[in-house]
MARSEMI-987295 format. One line per 4 residues: for each residue x, y, z of C-alpha. Coordinates in nm, 2 decimals, always signed. Example, Ala and Ser with C-alpha at 12.3 -4.5 7.8 and 13.67 -1.06 7.14 Angstrom:
+1.23/-0.45/+0.78  +1.37/-0.11/+0.71;
END
This chain:
-17.30/+7.41/+9.83  -17.14/+7.51/+10.16  -17.33/+7.44/+10.47  -17.45/+7.73/+10.68;
-17.34/+7.77/+11.04  -17.69/+7.64/+11.16  -17.67/+7.34/+10.94  -17.32/+7.26/+11.07;
-17.45/+7.29/+11.43  -17.74/+7.06/+11.35  -17.50/+6.80/+11.21  -17.28/+6.83/+11.51;
-17.57/+6.81/+11.75  -17.66/+6.46/+11.62  -17.31/+6.34/+11.71  -17.30/+6.49/+12.06;
-17.30/+6.26/+12.37  -17.34/+6.33/+12.74  -16.97/+6.30/+12.78  -16.92/+6.61/+12.56;
-16.90/+6.93/+12.75  -17.15/+7.14/+12.56  -17.41/+6.87/+12.56  -17.35/+6.79/+12.92;
-17.41/+7.14/+13.04  -17.76/+7.14/+12.88  -17.83/+6.79/+12.99  -17.80/+6.88/+13.36;
-17.93/+7.24/+13.35  -18.23/+7.27/+13.59  -18.25/+6.89/+13.60  -18.22/+6.78/+13.96;
-18.37/+6.43/+13.90  -18.10/+6.35/+13.65  -17.82/+6.49/+13.86  -17.96/+6.29/+14.16;
-17.97/+5.97/+13.95  -17.61/+6.01/+13.83  -17.47/+6.10/+14.17  -17.65/+5.81/+14.34;
-17.49/+5.57/+14.10  -17.14/+5.72/+14.13  -17.14/+5.76/+14.51  -17.33/+5.45/+14.59;
-17.57/+5.65/+14.81  -17.91/+5.53/+14.70  -18.09/+5.76/+14.95  -17.91/+6.07/+14.82;
-18.14/+6.37/+14.78  -18.01/+6.66/+14.57  -18.17/+6.99/+14.65  -17.98/+7.22/+14.41;
-17.79/+7.18/+14.09  -17.62/+7.45/+13.87  -17.42/+7.41/+13.55  -17.13/+7.63/+13.45;
-17.09/+7.76/+13.81  -16.83/+8.03/+13.84  -16.64/+8.00/+14.16  -16.51/+8.30/+14.36;
-16.14/+8.30/+14.41  -15.86/+8.47/+14.60  -15.71/+8.77/+14.43  -15.46/+8.66/+14.17;
-15.56/+8.29/+14.19  -15.68/+8.10/+13.89  -16.06/+8.09/+13.86  -16.26/+7.78/+13.75;
-16.60/+7.72/+13.61  -16.76/+7.40/+13.73  -16.95/+7.17/+13.48  -17.22/+7.08/+13.73;
-17.24/+7.19/+14.09  -17.49/+7.04/+14.34  -17.58/+7.02/+14.70  -17.77/+6.74/+14.89;
-18.01/+6.75/+15.18  -17.71/+6.72/+15.42  -17.55/+7.03/+15.26  -17.27/+6.82/+15.11;
-17.14/+6.97/+14.79  -17.07/+6.79/+14.46  -16.86/+6.91/+14.16  -16.92/+6.68/+13.86;
-16.67/+6.73/+13.58  -16.63/+6.59/+13.23  -16.26/+6.53/+13.14  -16.22/+6.39/+12.79;
-15.85/+6.45/+12.77  -15.60/+6.29/+13.01  -15.44/+6.64/+13.06  -15.76/+6.77/+13.20;
-15.78/+6.49/+13.45  -15.44/+6.56/+13.61  -15.45/+6.49/+13.98  -15.34/+6.84/+14.06;
-15.65/+6.97/+13.88  -15.87/+6.75/+14.10  -15.69/+6.88/+14.40  -15.74/+7.24/+14.29;
-16.11/+7.19/+14.22  -16.15/+7.04/+14.57  -15.97/+7.33/+14.73  -16.19/+7.59/+14.55;
-16.50/+7.41/+14.68  -16.36/+7.46/+15.03  -16.29/+7.83/+14.97  -16.64/+7.87/+14.83;
-16.81/+7.71/+15.12  -16.65/+7.86/+15.43  -16.72/+8.22/+15.50  -16.57/+8.48/+15.73;
-16.64/+8.41/+16.10  -16.72/+8.04/+16.04  -16.53/+7.76/+16.22  -16.32/+7.52/+16.01;
-16.53/+7.23/+16.14  -16.83/+7.39/+15.95  -16.67/+7.30/+15.62  -16.92/+7.07/+15.44;
-16.81/+6.74/+15.29  -16.72/+6.78/+14.93  -16.71/+6.54/+14.64  -16.50/+6.63/+14.33;
-16.60/+6.38/+14.06  -16.41/+6.35/+13.73  -16.58/+6.14/+13.46  -16.29/+6.06/+13.22;
-16.35/+5.94/+12.86  -16.06/+5.70/+12.89  -15.96/+5.48/+13.19  -15.72/+5.74/+13.34;
-15.55/+5.49/+13.58  -15.56/+5.20/+13.33  -15.67/+4.94/+13.59  -16.01/+4.85/+13.45;
-16.20/+4.97/+13.76  -16.53/+5.15/+13.72  -16.46/+5.41/+13.99  -16.13/+5.51/+14.16;
-16.21/+5.67/+14.50  -15.93/+5.90/+14.63  -15.91/+5.96/+15.00  -15.65/+6.11/+15.24;
-15.50/+5.86/+15.48  -15.31/+5.88/+15.81  -15.02/+5.67/+15.70  -14.88/+5.62/+16.05;
-15.19/+5.43/+16.17  -15.35/+5.33/+15.84  -15.68/+5.51/+15.90  -15.87/+5.75/+15.69;
-15.80/+6.11/+15.77  -16.18/+6.19/+15.76  -16.15/+6.56/+15.67  -16.46/+6.54/+15.45;
-16.28/+6.57/+15.12  -16.36/+6.31/+14.86  -16.23/+6.28/+14.50  -16.36/+6.02/+14.26;
-16.24/+5.93/+13.91  -16.51/+5.75/+13.70  -16.39/+5.54/+13.41  -16.59/+5.64/+13.10;
-16.47/+5.33/+12.92  -16.62/+5.09/+13.18  -16.90/+4.87/+13.06  -17.09/+4.60/+13.25;
-17.43/+4.50/+13.38  -17.39/+4.71/+13.69  -17.56/+5.05/+13.71  -17.22/+5.23/+13.67;
-17.15/+5.02/+13.36  -17.49/+5.10/+13.21  -17.45/+5.47/+13.30  -17.11/+5.50/+13.13;
-17.27/+5.33/+12.82  -17.53/+5.61/+12.82  -17.27/+5.88/+12.86  -17.12/+5.76/+12.53;
-17.45/+5.73/+12.33  -17.55/+5.97/+12.06  -17.90/+5.84/+12.03  -18.17/+5.85/+12.31;
-18.31/+5.51/+12.19  -17.98/+5.34/+12.28  -17.97/+5.46/+12.64  -18.05/+5.25/+12.95;
-18.18/+5.52/+13.18  -18.50/+5.68/+13.09  -18.42/+6.01/+13.26  -18.10/+6.04/+13.05;
-18.29/+5.93/+12.73  -18.58/+6.17/+12.79  -18.35/+6.47/+12.83  -18.14/+6.37/+12.53;
-18.45/+6.32/+12.32  -18.57/+6.67/+12.41  -18.23/+6.84/+12.33  -18.19/+6.66/+12.00;
-18.55/+6.62/+11.87  -18.77/+6.88/+12.02  -18.75/+7.22/+11.84  -18.71/+7.41/+12.17;
-18.44/+7.18/+12.29  -18.26/+7.20/+11.96  -18.27/+7.58/+11.98  -18.12/+7.56/+12.33;
-17.84/+7.35/+12.21  -17.76/+7.57/+11.91  -17.74/+7.87/+12.15  -17.50/+7.67/+12.37;
-17.28/+7.58/+12.08  -17.26/+7.95/+11.98  -17.17/+8.04/+12.33  -16.90/+7.77/+12.33;
-16.75/+7.92/+12.01  -16.74/+8.26/+12.17  -16.59/+8.11/+12.49  -16.32/+7.95/+12.28;
-16.24/+8.28/+12.11  -16.22/+8.45/+12.45  -15.98/+8.18/+12.59  -15.75/+8.22/+12.29;
-15.74/+8.60/+12.34  -15.68/+8.55/+12.72  -15.38/+8.32/+12.65  -15.24/+8.57/+12.39;
-15.26/+8.84/+12.66  -15.08/+8.62/+12.91  -14.81/+8.53/+12.65  -14.75/+8.89/+12.56;
-14.73/+9.00/+12.93  -14.48/+8.72/+13.00  -14.26/+8.75/+12.69  -14.27/+9.13/+12.64;
-14.29/+9.22/+13.01  -14.60/+9.43/+12.92  -14.88/+9.53/+13.14  -15.22/+9.38/+13.07;
-15.33/+9.71/+12.91  -15.03/+9.72/+12.68  -15.10/+9.36/+12.57  -15.46/+9.43/+12.51;
-15.38/+9.74/+12.30  -15.14/+9.53/+12.09  -15.42/+9.28/+12.03  -15.66/+9.57/+11.95;
-15.91/+9.47/+12.22  -16.17/+9.74/+12.26  -16.19/+9.96/+12.57  -16.54/+9.81/+12.64;
-16.40/+9.46/+12.65  -16.09/+9.53/+12.85  -16.25/+9.50/+13.19  -16.39/+9.16/+13.10;
-16.05/+9.02/+13.01  -15.87/+9.18/+13.31  -16.12/+9.01/+13.55  -16.04/+8.67/+13.39;
-15.66/+8.70/+13.39;
END
């Protein structure tokens, strides 16, 4: 007998890990203590206090520029901003992507009339499933340098690549172990295990996860349609409206897709 969609979701839920996007977004949702724990370990700031944390944060953009949706976006007590991203594929961890994420944080956090020196420090953090740089390091901090004098540029921009393959007795090694676990009982950090247990074993948590997986399916369908619209506009030299008509997108949905192009 074929499995129902719900049964398939429940089977998939058992195999999800914190390093999987759809599980990660639920793991950190409204969970400042967990975000604080993870960011303290990654940044090495043991006194870091996180005051706000959002998942799937849509960032405003300049007209015509590419928009992005952040996996987890937080702010600390010094108003420094943190973008925590899961990148399972090497393509998603391309340095140009990290640069773009960092630039979008700047645009989001400097408003009309503010001085440039008011830009907050930003941390763009990519947790990669594989060792992106292949050097066996737990963390690769990326900083701008003044090459003429060999000093840091100190513009407040920080990019960190975290090696999801790293294992060891240090906190970062234990944390990356937890990010790759499917079972709460196998995790080192109780905050991570407690939330994982809720999402996989508590009926309310399981319901939340099933809703997220359904949203992810819908999001994938939308992304496929968006790419089809772009392809038709480029290959056929059509307007967005002509491309959407050819794809039989309803009038009610057209505005949604136009806003995402």
